TIBANU-150424 format. One line per field, with one value per residue: residue in three letters; x, y, z of N, C-alpha, C, O, CB in turn. Coordinates in nm, 2 decimals, padded with zeros to 4 digits. Atoms other than C-alpha are relative to their C-alpha. Glycine has a CB too. Layout:
BEGIN
drengu c(ALA;...) $
nu c(X;...) $
nv c(Y;...) $
nw c(Z;...) $
cau c(X;...) $
cav c(Y;...) $
caw c(Z;...) $
cu c(X;...) $
cv c(Y;...) $
cw c(Z;...) $
ou c(X;...) $
ov c(Y;...) $
ow c(Z;...) $
cbu c(X;...) $
cbv c(Y;...) $
cbw c(Z;...) $
***
This chain:
BEGIN
drengu c(UNK;UNK;UNK;UNK;UNK;UNK;UNK;UNK;UNK;UNK;UNK;UNK;UNK;UNK;UNK;UNK;UNK;UNK;UNK;UNK;UNK;UNK;UNK;UNK;UNK;UNK;UNK;UNK;UNK;UNK;UNK;UNK;UNK;UNK;UNK;UNK;UNK;UNK;UNK;UNK;UNK;UNK;UNK;UNK;UNK;UNK;UNK;UNK;UNK;UNK;UNK;UNK;UNK;UNK;UNK;UNK;UNK;UNK;UNK;UNK;UNK;UNK;UNK;UNK;UNK;UNK;UNK;UNK;UNK;UNK;UNK;UNK;UNK;UNK;UNK;UNK;UNK;UNK;UNK;UNK;UNK;UNK;UNK;UNK;UNK) $
nu c(-00.04;00.09;00.13;-00.02;-00.01;00.13;00.08;-00.05;00.05;00.15;00.02;-00.04;00.11;00.10;-00.05;00.01;-00.08;00.04;-00.07;00.07;-00.08;00.08;00.13;-00.01;-00.02;-00.03;00.00;-00.06;-00.01;-00.14;-00.07;-00.03;00.10;00.09;00.14;00.08;-00.05;00.10;-00.05;00.10;00.04;-00.07;-00.14;-00.02;-00.03;-00.14;-00.08;00.04;-00.11;-00.10;00.06;00.02;-00.14;-00.05;00.08;-00.03;-00.13;00.00;00.08;-00.08;-00.11;00.06;00.03;-00.13;-00.03;00.09;-00.04;-00.12;00.03;00.07;-00.09;-00.10;00.07;00.00;-00.13;-00.04;00.08;-00.06;-00.14;-00.09;-00.05;00.06;-00.09;00.00;-00.06) $
nv c(00.06;00.12;-00.04;-00.04;00.13;00.06;-00.08;00.04;00.14;-00.01;-00.07;00.10;00.10;-00.06;-00.03;00.12;00.00;00.12;00.03;00.10;00.08;00.08;00.05;00.03;-00.13;00.01;-00.12;00.01;-00.13;-00.05;00.08;00.13;00.10;00.02;-00.04;00.08;00.06;00.02;00.07;00.00;00.14;00.03;00.04;00.15;00.05;00.03;-00.13;-00.07;-00.01;-00.09;-00.13;-00.05;-00.03;-00.13;-00.11;-00.02;-00.06;-00.14;-00.08;-00.01;-00.10;-00.14;-00.03;-00.04;-00.13;-00.10;00.00;-00.07;-00.15;-00.05;00.00;-00.11;-00.12;-00.01;-00.02;-00.14;-00.09;00.01;-00.05;00.11;00.00;00.10;00.03;-00.11;-00.12) $
nw c(00.13;00.02;00.04;00.14;00.07;00.00;00.10;00.14;00.02;00.03;00.13;00.10;00.02;00.08;00.14;00.08;00.12;00.08;00.12;00.09;00.09;00.09;-00.05;-00.14;-00.07;-00.15;-00.07;-00.13;-00.07;-00.01;-00.10;00.07;-00.03;00.12;-00.02;00.09;00.12;00.09;00.11;00.11;00.05;00.12;-00.03;00.00;-00.13;-00.01;-00.01;-00.12;-00.10;00.04;00.01;-00.14;-00.05;00.06;-00.05;-00.14;-00.01;00.04;-00.10;-00.12;00.03;-00.01;-00.14;-00.06;00.04;-00.07;-00.14;-00.02;00.02;-00.12;-00.11;00.03;-00.04;-00.15;-00.06;00.02;-00.09;-00.13;00.01;00.01;00.13;00.10;00.11;00.09;-00.07) $
cau c(00.13;-00.07;-00.39;-00.26;-00.17;-00.52;-00.67;-00.46;-00.55;-00.92;-00.88;-00.69;-00.98;-01.21;-01.00;-01.09;-00.86;-00.95;-00.79;-00.92;-00.78;-00.99;-01.32;-01.19;-01.23;-01.09;-01.15;-00.92;-00.88;-00.56;-00.49;-00.47;-00.79;-01.00;-01.34;-01.48;-01.40;-01.61;-01.56;-01.75;-01.94;-01.75;-01.41;-01.30;-01.27;-00.91;-00.80;-00.97;-00.67;-00.42;-00.65;-00.74;-00.37;-00.29;-00.58;-00.51;-00.14;-00.21;-00.48;-00.25;00.04;-00.19;-00.30;00.06;00.12;-00.18;-00.08;00.27;00.15;-00.08;00.20;00.44;00.18;00.14;00.51;00.57;00.28;00.46;00.79;00.95;01.18;01.03;01.20;01.11;01.27) $
cav c(-05.08;-05.40;-05.21;-05.08;-05.44;-05.56;-05.28;-05.37;-05.74;-05.66;-05.43;-05.71;-05.95;-05.71;-05.66;-05.92;-06.01;-06.23;-06.41;-06.62;-06.89;-07.01;-07.04;-07.10;-06.79;-06.76;-06.49;-06.45;-06.19;-05.98;-06.20;-06.50;-06.68;-06.83;-06.67;-06.85;-07.07;-07.08;-07.33;-07.29;-07.59;-07.56;-07.63;-07.99;-08.20;-08.30;-07.93;-07.83;-07.90;-07.72;-07.42;-07.40;-07.41;-07.13;-06.91;-06.97;-06.89;-06.57;-06.46;-06.53;-06.34;-06.04;-06.07;-06.06;-05.75;-05.57;-05.68;-05.56;-05.22;-05.18;-05.27;-05.02;-04.74;-04.83;-04.85;-04.51;-04.36;-04.49;-04.34;-04.68;-04.72;-04.90;-05.05;-04.74;-04.50) $
caw c(00.69;00.76;00.72;00.38;00.28;00.37;00.16;-00.14;-00.10;-00.10;-00.40;-00.59;-00.53;-00.70;-01.01;-01.28;-01.56;-01.86;-02.14;-02.43;-02.64;-02.94;-02.76;-02.41;-02.18;-01.83;-01.58;-01.27;-01.00;-00.97;-00.67;-00.91;-00.81;-01.09;-01.11;-01.42;-01.71;-02.02;-02.30;-02.63;-02.76;-03.08;-02.91;-03.00;-02.69;-02.77;-02.77;-02.45;-02.22;-02.43;-02.49;-02.12;-02.02;-02.26;-02.15;-01.78;-01.82;-02.00;-01.75;-01.46;-01.62;-01.67;-01.31;-01.20;-01.39;-01.25;-00.90;-00.94;-01.07;-00.77;-00.53;-00.70;-00.65;-00.28;-00.22;-00.38;-00.18;00.13;00.02;-00.04;-00.34;-00.65;-00.95;-01.15;-00.89) $
cu c(-00.08;-00.14;00.00;00.00;-00.14;-00.09;00.03;-00.05;-00.14;-00.02;00.04;-00.11;-00.11;00.03;-00.01;00.07;-00.05;00.09;-00.08;00.09;-00.09;-00.12;00.01;00.03;00.01;00.00;00.07;00.01;00.15;00.08;00.02;-00.09;-00.09;-00.14;-00.09;00.08;-00.12;00.06;-00.12;-00.03;00.07;00.15;00.01;00.05;00.15;00.09;-00.03;00.12;00.10;-00.05;-00.02;00.13;00.05;-00.08;00.03;00.14;00.00;-00.08;00.08;00.12;-00.05;-00.03;00.12;00.04;-00.08;00.03;00.13;-00.01;-00.06;00.10;00.10;-00.07;00.00;00.13;00.05;-00.08;00.06;00.14;00.11;00.05;-00.07;00.10;00.01;00.08;00.15) $
cv c(-00.13;00.04;00.03;-00.13;-00.07;00.07;-00.04;-00.14;00.00;00.06;-00.10;-00.10;00.05;00.04;-00.13;00.02;-00.12;-00.02;-00.11;-00.07;-00.09;-00.06;-00.04;00.14;-00.02;00.14;-00.03;00.13;00.04;-00.07;-00.14;-00.11;-00.01;00.03;-00.09;-00.05;-00.03;-00.07;-00.01;-00.14;-00.04;-00.05;-00.16;-00.05;-00.03;00.12;00.07;00.02;00.10;00.15;00.06;00.04;00.13;00.12;00.03;00.06;00.14;00.08;00.02;00.09;00.14;00.04;00.04;00.14;00.11;00.01;00.07;00.15;00.06;00.01;00.11;00.14;00.01;00.03;00.14;00.09;00.00;00.05;-00.11;00.00;-00.11;-00.02;00.12;00.12;00.00) $
cw c(-00.02;-00.05;-00.15;-00.08;-00.01;-00.10;-00.14;-00.03;-00.04;-00.14;-00.11;-00.02;-00.09;-00.14;-00.08;-00.13;-00.09;-00.11;-00.07;-00.09;-00.09;00.06;00.15;00.07;00.15;00.06;00.14;00.07;-00.01;00.11;-00.04;00.05;-00.12;00.04;-00.09;-00.12;-00.09;-00.12;-00.10;-00.04;-00.12;00.02;00.00;00.13;00.02;00.02;00.13;00.10;-00.04;-00.01;00.14;00.07;-00.05;00.05;00.15;00.02;-00.04;00.10;00.12;-00.02;00.00;00.14;00.08;-00.03;00.07;00.15;00.03;-00.02;00.12;00.11;-00.02;00.04;00.15;00.06;-00.02;00.08;00.14;00.01;-00.01;-00.15;-00.09;-00.11;-00.09;00.06;-00.03) $
ou c(-00.12;-00.20;-00.09;-00.05;-00.17;-00.17;-00.06;-00.10;-00.18;-00.11;-00.03;-00.12;-00.18;-00.05;00.06;00.06;-00.07;00.16;-00.16;00.19;-00.14;-00.14;-00.10;00.13;-00.06;00.06;00.02;-00.01;00.24;00.20;00.06;-00.05;-00.13;-00.20;-00.19;00.18;-00.21;00.16;-00.22;00.06;00.09;00.21;-00.06;00.14;00.20;00.20;00.04;00.14;00.15;00.02;00.00;00.14;00.10;-00.02;00.04;00.15;00.06;-00.04;00.08;00.15;00.01;-00.01;00.12;00.09;-00.03;00.04;00.14;00.05;-00.02;00.10;00.15;00.00;00.03;00.15;00.11;-00.02;00.05;00.21;00.22;-00.02;-00.10;00.19;00.12;00.11;00.21) $
ov c(-00.16;-00.04;00.00;-00.14;-00.13;00.01;-00.06;-00.16;-00.07;00.01;-00.10;-00.15;-00.03;00.08;-00.23;00.12;-00.22;00.07;-00.18;-00.01;-00.19;-00.18;-00.08;00.20;-00.10;00.23;-00.12;00.24;-00.04;-00.06;-00.23;-00.22;00.09;-00.01;-00.14;00.00;-00.10;-00.03;-00.07;-00.22;-00.16;-00.09;-00.22;00.01;00.00;00.11;00.17;00.13;00.18;00.24;00.18;00.14;00.21;00.22;00.14;00.16;00.23;00.20;00.13;00.17;00.23;00.15;00.13;00.21;00.20;00.11;00.15;00.23;00.17;00.11;00.18;00.22;00.12;00.11;00.20;00.19;00.09;00.04;-00.08;00.04;-00.22;00.06;00.13;00.21;00.09) $
ow c(-00.13;-00.13;-00.23;-00.19;-00.12;-00.18;-00.22;-00.15;-00.13;-00.21;-00.21;-00.14;-00.15;-00.22;-00.04;-00.19;-00.03;-00.16;-00.01;-00.14;-00.04;00.05;00.20;00.04;00.21;00.00;00.21;00.00;-00.05;00.12;00.04;00.06;-00.18;00.14;-00.04;-00.15;-00.05;-00.18;-00.08;-00.04;-00.15;-00.08;00.07;00.19;00.12;00.05;00.16;00.15;00.04;00.03;00.17;00.14;00.02;00.09;00.19;00.10;00.03;00.12;00.18;00.08;00.06;00.18;00.16;00.06;00.12;00.21;00.12;00.06;00.16;00.19;00.08;00.10;00.21;00.15;00.07;00.13;00.22;00.11;00.01;-00.24;-00.04;-00.13;-00.16;-00.01;00.02) $
cbu c(00.15;-00.01;-00.04;00.12;00.10;-00.06;00.02;00.15;00.03;-00.07;00.09;00.13;-00.06;-00.05;00.14;-00.15;00.15;-00.15;00.15;-00.12;00.11;00.08;-00.04;00.12;-00.13;00.14;-00.14;00.15;-00.04;00.00;-00.09;00.14;-00.08;00.01;-00.02;-00.12;00.09;-00.08;00.05;00.04;-00.15;00.00;00.05;00.10;-00.07;00.04;-00.04;-00.11;00.06;00.05;-00.12;-00.07;00.10;-00.02;-00.15;00.00;00.10;-00.07;-00.13;00.05;00.07;-00.13;-00.07;00.11;-00.01;-00.15;00.01;00.11;-00.08;-00.11;00.08;00.04;-00.15;-00.06;00.10;-00.02;-00.14;-00.01;00.02;-00.06;00.15;-00.14;-00.04;-00.14;-00.02) $
cbv c(-00.04;-00.08;00.13;00.08;-00.09;00.00;00.15;00.01;-00.09;00.08;00.12;-00.06;-00.04;00.13;00.06;-00.03;00.00;00.02;-00.06;00.07;-00.09;-00.10;-00.12;-00.10;00.09;-00.07;00.06;-00.06;-00.02;00.15;00.00;-00.04;00.04;-00.15;00.15;00.08;-00.13;00.13;-00.15;00.09;-00.01;00.12;00.06;-00.04;-00.14;-00.08;00.08;-00.07;-00.14;-00.04;00.00;-00.11;-00.12;-00.01;-00.03;-00.14;-00.08;00.01;-00.08;-00.14;-00.03;00.00;-00.12;-00.10;00.02;-00.05;-00.15;-00.05;00.02;-00.09;-00.13;00.01;00.00;-00.14;-00.10;00.03;-00.05;-00.15;00.08;-00.13;-00.03;00.05;-00.12;00.04;-00.01) $
cbw c(00.01;00.14;00.08;-00.02;00.07;00.14;00.03;-00.01;00.12;00.11;00.00;00.04;00.14;00.07;00.00;-00.03;00.03;-00.05;00.04;-00.08;00.07;-00.06;-00.08;00.03;-00.03;00.02;00.02;-00.02;00.15;00.01;00.13;00.02;00.13;-00.05;-00.04;-00.05;00.03;-00.05;00.04;-00.12;-00.02;-00.09;00.13;-00.12;00.02;-00.11;-00.12;00.07;00.02;-00.14;-00.08;00.08;-00.03;-00.15;-00.02;00.07;-00.09;-00.14;00.03;00.04;-00.14;-00.09;00.07;-00.04;-00.16;-00.01;00.05;-00.10;-00.13;00.04;00.01;-00.15;-00.05;00.05;-00.07;-00.15;00.00;00.05;00.12;00.04;00.00;-00.05;-00.07;-00.04;00.15) $
***
């Protein structure tokens, strides 16, 4: 089971999820680690914090969904009950 958990963790590191908010683009792994942040030159300085927060929150939520879906697949393969069962 530990070997399977390590495999899933490695797989999640390799899945990239992105979100954008009006010129601010964020890429995170399915393990919720930030890969990159891009801010267009046209984004007004006073809006960067709010747009960055929005893009990060959306990217992290997407990453949580991907991670949960992967874990459900693994659990069902191992014969464990999942929320959909």
